C-alpha positions as CSV (number, residue, x, y, z in Angstrom):
1,X,-37.3,8.1,-18.1
2,X,-40.6,9.8,-17.4
3,X,-41.6,7.0,-15.1
4,X,-38.3,7.4,-13.2
5,X,-38.9,11.2,-12.8
6,X,-42.5,10.7,-11.7
7,X,-41.4,8.2,-9.0
8,X,-38.7,10.6,-7.8
9,X,-41.2,13.5,-7.6
10,X,-43.6,11.2,-5.7
11,X,-40.9,10.2,-3.2
12,X,-39.8,13.8,-2.8
13,X,-43.4,15.0,-2.0
14,X,-43.6,12.2,0.7
15,X,-40.2,12.9,2.1
16,X,-40.6,16.7,2.3
17,X,-44.1,16.7,3.7
18,X,-44.3,17.7,7.4
19,X,-45.0,14.8,9.8
20,X,-48.5,15.0,11.3
21,X,-48.8,11.7,13.1
22,X,-45.1,10.9,14.2
23,X,-43.5,12.8,17.0
24,X,-40.2,14.6,16.6
25,X,-38.6,12.2,19.1
26,X,-39.5,9.1,17.0
27,X,-38.2,10.8,13.9
28,X,-34.9,11.6,15.6
29,X,-34.6,8.1,17.0
30,X,-35.3,6.6,13.6
31,X,-32.7,8.8,12.0
32,X,-30.2,7.9,14.6
33,X,-30.8,4.2,14.2
34,X,-30.6,4.5,10.4
35,X,-27.3,6.4,10.8
36,X,-25.9,3.6,13.0
37,X,-26.9,0.9,10.6
38,X,-25.4,2.8,7.6
39,X,-22.2,3.6,9.4
40,X,-21.8,0.0,10.6
41,X,-22.5,-1.3,7.1
42,X,-20.0,1.1,5.6
43,X,-17.2,0.3,8.0
44,X,-17.9,-3.4,7.6
45,X,-17.6,-3.2,3.9
46,X,-14.5,-1.0,4.3
47,X,-12.8,-3.6,6.5
48,X,-13.7,-6.4,4.1
49,X,-11.8,-4.6,1.3
50,X,-8.9,-4.2,3.8
51,X,-8.0,-7.9,4.1
52,X,-5.4,-10.0,2.3
53,X,-8.1,-12.4,1.2
54,X,-9.8,-9.5,-0.7
55,X,-6.5,-8.2,-2.1
56,X,-5.6,-11.6,-3.5
57,X,-9.1,-12.4,-4.7
58,X,-8.1,-11.7,-8.3
59,X,-5.5,-13.7,-10.2
60,X,-3.5,-10.6,-11.1
61,X,-2.5,-10.1,-7.5
62,X,-2.6,-13.8,-6.4
63,X,-0.4,-15.1,-9.2
64,X,2.1,-12.3,-9.3
65,X,3.0,-10.0,-6.4
66,X,1.5,-12.3,-3.7
67,X,3.8,-15.1,-4.8
68,X,6.8,-12.8,-4.5
69,X,5.7,-11.6,-1.0
70,X,5.7,-15.2,0.3
71,X,9.4,-15.4,-0.3
72,X,10.3,-12.4,1.9
73,X,10.8,-11.9,5.6
74,X,7.7,-9.7,5.6
75,X,5.7,-13.0,5.1
76,X,7.6,-15.5,7.2
77,X,10.3,-14.7,9.8
78,X,11.7,-15.9,13.1
79,X,9.3,-13.7,15.2
80,X,6.1,-14.8,13.4
81,X,5.0,-11.3,12.6
82,X,3.5,-11.1,9.1
83,X,2.8,-8.0,7.0
84,X,-0.3,-8.4,4.8
85,X,-1.2,-6.5,1.7
86,X,-3.1,-3.7,3.4
87,X,-0.4,-3.3,6.1
88,X,1.9,-1.9,3.4
89,X,-0.5,-0.5,0.9
90,X,-3.2,1.1,3.1
91,X,-2.6,3.7,5.9
92,X,-4.0,2.8,9.3
93,X,-5.3,6.4,10.0
94,X,-9.0,6.5,9.0
95,X,-8.7,9.8,7.0
96,X,-5.7,8.6,5.1
97,X,-7.3,5.2,4.6
98,X,-10.4,6.7,2.9
99,X,-8.1,8.8,0.6
100,X,-6.2,5.7,-0.3
101,X,-9.4,3.8,-1.0
102,X,-10.5,6.5,-3.3
103,X,-7.2,6.4,-5.2
104,X,-7.4,2.6,-5.5
105,X,-11.0,2.7,-6.9
106,X,-9.5,3.5,-10.3
107,X,-7.8,0.1,-10.2
108,X,-11.2,-1.4,-10.8
109,X,-10.9,-0.1,-14.4
110,X,-7.7,-1.9,-14.8
111,X,-9.4,-5.1,-13.8
112,X,-12.3,-4.5,-16.1
113,X,-10.1,-3.7,-19.1
114,X,-7.5,-6.4,-18.4
115,X,-4.6,-4.1,-18.0
116,X,-2.4,-6.8,-16.3
117,X,-4.6,-9.8,-17.0
118,X,-1.6,-11.9,-18.1
119,X,1.9,-12.5,-16.8
120,X,3.3,-10.9,-19.8
121,X,1.2,-7.7,-19.4
122,X,2.1,-7.6,-15.7
123,X,5.9,-7.7,-16.5
124,X,5.5,-5.1,-19.1
125,X,3.8,-2.8,-16.6
126,X,5.9,-3.7,-13.6
127,X,8.2,-0.7,-13.7
128,X,5.2,1.7,-14.2
129,X,3.3,0.1,-11.3
130,X,6.4,0.2,-9.1
131,X,7.0,3.9,-9.9
132,X,3.4,4.7,-8.8
133,X,3.9,3.1,-5.4
134,X,7.4,4.6,-5.0
135,X,6.0,8.0,-5.7
136,X,3.0,7.5,-3.4
137,X,5.2,6.4,-0.5
138,X,7.7,9.2,-1.2
139,X,4.9,11.7,-1.0
140,X,3.5,10.4,2.3
141,X,6.9,9.9,3.9
142,X,6.5,6.1,3.8
143,X,3.5,6.3,6.0
144,X,2.6,2.6,5.7
145,X,6.2,1.6,6.6
146,X,5.9,3.7,9.7
147,X,2.7,1.8,10.7
148,X,5.2,-0.8,12.1
149,X,8.7,0.7,11.9
150,X,9.7,3.7,14.0
151,X,13.1,5.4,13.7
152,X,13.1,6.5,17.3
153,X,12.6,2.9,18.4
154,X,15.5,1.5,16.4
155,X,18.5,0.2,18.3
156,X,21.4,1.2,16.0
157,X,23.8,-0.9,18.0
158,X,22.1,-4.0,16.7
159,X,22.3,-2.9,13.1
160,X,25.1,-3.4,10.6
161,X,27.6,-0.5,10.7
162,X,26.5,0.8,7.3
163,X,22.8,0.5,8.0
164,X,23.2,2.3,11.4
165,X,25.2,5.1,9.8
166,X,22.8,5.6,7.0
167,X,19.7,5.5,9.3
168,X,21.3,8.0,11.7
169,X,22.3,10.4,8.9
170,X,19.3,10.3,6.6
171,X,16.3,8.6,8.3
172,X,16.4,10.2,11.7
173,X,17.0,13.7,10.3
174,X,14.2,13.3,7.8
175,X,16.5,13.9,4.8
176,X,15.3,10.7,3.2
177,X,12.4,8.3,3.8
178,X,12.1,4.5,3.9
179,X,11.2,3.9,0.2
180,X,14.3,5.8,-1.0
181,X,16.5,2.9,0.0
182,X,14.1,0.0,0.5
183,X,12.6,-0.5,-3.0
184,X,11.8,-4.1,-3.7
185,X,11.6,-4.9,0.0
186,X,8.5,-7.2,-0.5
187,X,8.3,-7.7,-4.2
188,X,10.8,-8.3,-7.0
189,X,12.3,-5.2,-8.6
190,X,11.6,-4.3,-12.2
191,X,14.3,-3.5,-14.7
192,X,16.2,-0.8,-12.7
193,X,18.3,0.5,-15.6
194,X,18.8,4.2,-15.0
195,X,17.1,4.1,-11.6
196,X,19.0,4.5,-8.3
197,X,18.4,1.3,-6.4
198,X,18.7,3.0,-3.1
199,X,20.6,0.3,-1.2
200,X,24.0,1.6,-2.2
201,X,25.7,3.7,0.4
202,X,26.0,7.5,-0.1
203,X,29.4,8.6,-1.5
204,X,30.5,10.1,1.9
205,X,29.9,6.8,3.6
206,X,31.4,4.4,1.1
207,X,35.0,4.9,2.1
208,X,34.1,4.4,5.8
209,X,32.4,1.1,5.0
210,X,34.5,-0.1,2.0
211,X,34.6,-3.6,3.6
212,X,31.0,-4.0,2.5
213,X,31.9,-3.6,-1.2
214,X,32.2,-7.3,-1.9
215,X,28.7,-7.8,-0.4
216,X,27.3,-5.1,-2.6
217,X,29.0,-6.6,-5.7
218,X,27.5,-10.0,-4.9
219,X,24.0,-8.4,-4.4
220,X,24.3,-6.7,-7.8
221,X,25.3,-9.9,-9.5
222,X,22.5,-11.8,-7.8
223,X,19.8,-9.2,-8.9
224,X,21.2,-9.3,-12.4
225,X,21.0,-13.1,-12.5
226,X,17.4,-13.1,-11.2
227,X,16.4,-10.6,-13.9
228,X,17.9,-12.8,-16.6
229,X,16.0,-15.8,-15.4
230,X,12.6,-14.1,-15.2
231,X,10.1,-15.2,-18.0
């Protein structure tokens, strides 16, 4: 410890000593170049952690949620546009991105202590993990969804009648946000007992679109069957 303190004091004496042989211009240029190198290295590292390859580098993500993502239209669709992990879990705006990275840093502890190191642990934690993401997206008004989707760009005439009515009444007005109704859009839902799934029409719209009831019933039965077959 004494050796470390002595080295720090030696460095501080050198760093704080006025320059006698180097011009102010050289010092300024050197500081600028060091800043550019640091900033470039920082942003490079930031972008490396903002790739699907990095996100799926651990088996917890690769063997669980990533497998689910590959079965959804966000992964493969007729237009060939793919949403990767950071598209939905990391804001594009730099300030919001840094804040999200700081929040995600605590997930390193989960990796170290094996919080979801097995399939069984992951399934036990699925509801809690999902609630964390739902709450985060609710708080930021589904910011990551809006990276790609824009309410003002939606053509309601090309949507199903119930979807168009709900979007016009709740999304455009800001009364609700994307995640309120689109839980489980890219990953399987946890046990939703006692939780409003979001995709059921509001009471005032159900009578107008009662012809969709059979579809809703079939969807409910399908989700129940999927839950029963999960390990």
